[in-house]
N, C-alpha and C positions, 0 to 999 in steps of 0.2 A: 467564370469561375474557374474553366479549367485549366488556366494558365497562372492563376494567382495564389499564391500562396496561403493556406491557413494556420494559425495555431491554435494547437488545443491547450490549455493550459488547465492543469488541476493541481489547488493549494488546499494544503490539511493540517489543520492546527488542534489542538486542544484548549479551550479557552474557557472552561469551567463545566463540572458533571452534574447531571439533576438524574437521579439523585443518588448521591457522590459518583461513582465512574459511569450509573448504568446508562444515562440516555444524556438527550441535549434537550433545553429549554424552547419552547416556541418562540419564546421573545427576543432569545438570543438569532435563531434562524431567522426571526423577520429585523432585525438588524445588520445581518450580512446583508438581506435581499435591496432594505434601503439604504444603505450606505456603497452595495455595487451600482443601484441604480442614479442614485445620485454624483458620488465622484467616477465613475466609470464611464459619464456620457462623452462620445470623441475618442475614446480610447481603445473601448471593446464592444466587440463585433455584437455579442448573446454573451447570457451569463445562466447560470441555475447553481441554485445554494440545495446538499445534500447531507446527510448526517449520518454515521453508521456509529452506533452506541453516542459515548459520550465524545464524539471528534467531529468535528465541523470541516464540509468540504466545499470550498467553492469552483467552480467550470466554469474557464470562460473560453471565449474564442476571439481571436482579435488577431492582425497580420502584422505585429512588429516581433516576430521570430522567436525563441526561446531564450532565456536568462534577459530578458528584456527589463531595465531597472524601472521605467515606470509601471509597468505594468506588475512585477512584484512589489513595489513599493503599493499599489493598489490594495494588491493581497493584504498586506501587512496591515495598514491603516486600516480594512476592513476588519481583520482578528483585532486589533487593538479597541476599536467601538463596541465588537462580540464580547472583548472582555471588561469593556467598562458594564456595559448591561448585565455579565455575570457577576461582577464585584455585588451592583447593588442589588442582585436575588440572593447575595451569598452564596453563591452557587460555591462547588467544591474544585480545589485547586485551580483556581482561576490564574493563578501565575506561574505552574510548573511546568507548561507546554510552551512558553515564549522565554525566550532572553530578550532583555531589555533595550538593544539599541539595533536599528534599524542600517548597514551598512552599506545596500544597493540590492543584495539578495539575498533572497529570504534562505537560500539553502544552510543548512549547518547552522541555523538561529531559533529552532526547534521545530516552526512549519515545515512540511514535506513541499517538495516541488514534483511533479511528475509534468512532462511539454512535450509534444513533438509538433513538427513543422510539415505539411504534406499540401501538393497540389491535390485539392479534390479531385476522385472520381467519380464517373456518369453515377455511382450509387457509393456513399460510403459512410457504410456501417461501424459504428466502433462501442465498443465493449469498455466501460467504466469498472475497476472493481476496487471496494473499500474496505480496509479490514480494521478490526477494533478488537485490542487486546492479542496484537501477533505482533510482534518483533521485526526488524528489519532480517530479511534473507527468507521470510514465509514465501514468497512467491517461486522460490527456486523451483520446488518441483510442479507446480503445472506449469512453469513456462517450458520447463523442458516436457512435459508431456505432447503442450498444445505444438512445439516449434521441431520435436526432435524424436518424437515417439511415434511411429505408423502404427501401432496399436490404439493409440487416442484419435490420432489425426489419419484419415484413412487418405488425405490428399498431399501426404507425403508421399507418396507412391502411386496417385493415379490422375494428380494434378501436374502438367507440363511445366506450371510457372513455377512448382516446385519443387521439383526434382533436385535441382542442384542444393535445393538446401539452406540453412540459415546461418548467419552470424551471430553471436552471442557475445556480448561483452560483458567479463566478468572482473570486478573490482576485490582487490583485497584488500581487505578493512584494516589489517594489521601495519601492512606495508606501505599503504596510499598510494598502490598501485593499481594499473589493470590490463587484461589481455583478453585479445580478439580470438575467438575459438569458430571453425567453421565445422558444420556437422553437413552428412554423417562420420567424414572420416576421423573426427574429433571426437568424435561421441563420447569416449572411454576417458577421455582427457577431463572434458567438458563437465560428466557424473563425476570423476576424484576430485574435484575443484566444491562444483555446487552442492554437492551433498556435504560439506561442510557450511553448512548456513549463517553460523557467528562470524565466521571469516571471509567467505567468500560468496558476494550476493551478483546474481545476475542483475544488471540494470539496464540492459537493453538488448533489441534483437532489430536486426534485419536481412532483408532477402539478398542473397547471395547475387544474385544475378546482375541487379540494380541497386542495390546499396540503399533499398526503400525503407525506412522506418515503418517496423511490424508492430513493436510495444517496447514500450518505455515503464520505468519504476521510478517513484520517488525514496530514493536511497542516503536519505541525511541525518537520519538518527543515530548513524557513530560519527561523531566531528572526529575525521582522519586528521586533520589539523593540530588540534587540542591532542590527540590522542587519547581520549578519554568517550565516558558515554555524557551526552548533556541533555538539555531540553531537546526531547522529542515528540513528534507524532508520527501512527503508526503506518506503514506505505501504502500506496494507491500504486495501481496498476492500470497502464492504457492498454489496449489492444485493438488494432484493424484486423477485419475479418473481408472473408471472400475476395474473391478474383485473385488468384493470387496470392492472397494468404489463408490460412485453415477459416471455413465455414463457422458462420456465428454457433453451430452445435458442435463442433468439432472443440472450438473453445470454452466451451460451456461442458463438454463432458469432461474436462480435465477437473472438476471440481466436484465428480461424482463421486471422489473417494476423498474422506475425512481425514487428513496428512497432519502428521503432528508438526507444533511450533513451537518455538519458544514464546511467553508473554503470559497468559492470563494474568491469575492476582501480582500484583506489586513487578510484572513483567519477572518474575522469578521461577516460574513452574513450565513445563512441558502441557502442550495440551491438544484436543484436537480441531481442527476449523471445521465451521459449521456452516453452510450457505444458507443464509435465511432471508425471506422476501424484506422489504424495506420496515414493516410493522414490525418483526422481528428483531429487529437489530438492538437489542436492547438487553446488554450481559449482567445477569443479576447473580447468575449464581458461583459464586467464588468470585466476582468479578469476571464471571465467561459462562461458558466455555469459549474460545476466542469467534470471533463471528468476522462473515463474509458476504458483502451487498454486492451487486453487480447491476449497474445502471447501464442499457442499450441506448444507444442513440442512432438515429442520422444525421449525420452531416448533411445544412444543404443549401449552399453559398454563406458558409460560417456560421448559417441559423442550427442553434440545438433541436433538433425533434425528436423530442421525448423526455424525461427518458421513460423505457418499458423497463418494469421491474421483472429482471431475468429467473430470480430464483422463486418467482411466485407463480410455483409450478411443480405439481403432485411427484413429478419425475425425481424429484432430489428428496421426499420422505424419506426411504430407505438410507439415504447419505444423513441426515439429522438422525435420524434414528443410530444409526452406527456411531454416530459423533457422538450422542447422550450416554451409549454402553461403555464408549471408548473413555468419556470422563467419569462414568463410576468407577471403570478399573482404574483410572488412575489417581484417582480423587483416595482411592483407599492407601495409595501409599504415604499421604500425610506428607510429613518434613522429607523424607525418603528421594532418593533419588531410584529413578531418574526422572520421578514429577518432577521434585524441585533440582533446579538447574544445577549446574556445575559451581563451586565456589566464585572461580575467575567470570562467570558469566553473569552473578547476581547484580544487579542495577540495584537493589535495596537490601544491605546484609545487614546483621546487627553481629556476624560472624567473627570482625576486626574487635568488636568492641568485647564480648563475650574470650576472646583467646587474650586479651588487653588482660582481665578480670582474674584470669587462672594461668596466665604465664608462667609464675614462679614456682608454681606447682607439678609444672612440666620435670621429669627427669629423663636423661640420658637411660635411652636402651643397653 
């Protein structure tokens, strides 16, 4: 298997929440497993079904490469089967997370797609991070910490394979463009762009010495071509670890601080990211606060050995406590910024309706 490439694909979608936007119903997860087992025969090597909050995630390995129409079609058909079950159970918002017609690629149709192709190493540990109630751009901060900050990742200055740094691909969501930035020499440019998370999004990271893929992000929440926010799913993040990449512990260390992201209630508020074990990925307080889970795998001849629940660790208890304290502080702001997003970033807003009602009462200053 060493010379044969494997593709890891993770597809995410919101097919209906239980209860409200809190969680996913077991029958929906069962439908996903049954559909993949039936329709995936001869097409995929292995699969698993995960969920974070009310978002469903399909994890697959195969040999078809990224953006394969058949694999994307399999994911789409699976999500449709799950949505049918959700509609039968009258789960919440079953049609919000997907557009109507499959066009050959799942990207920009609602579901998210994070895919990477690589030749398996002697040992291939991979971490999959899934978020709920967090918008695109949420991974900019930890990706900087993991691949460009030696205070987080000691290997950047102690592992010869990482001394030359990494290449970050950054997408400009407004212009529909992307740029490759090399660290460490272009670190300040990277930070200048990636700090504006609503516009500039890190979509992938590769090792500079050989171009080997290190991390990929699903970044389909913003429909660049239509220039508008459409159907969406929270972004997924895939990270390869060890042997020339950051160690598993270094990747996890980046999540020890609950950074702020846009999302939370109606994807219209700022909130802290709370790293939680699988069983605590239930966003109930004000539809949040934003959650992230981490599923750890060893890839062996395209088999998914895992998942290991990476955040089921008391080492993250203080992070969760800090996240709750930050949530308390932000919620005290109610409808005021910066807890509520700026008007141009709101996905759901009544402000245009309100302005229309009172526009005649505005007087020139």
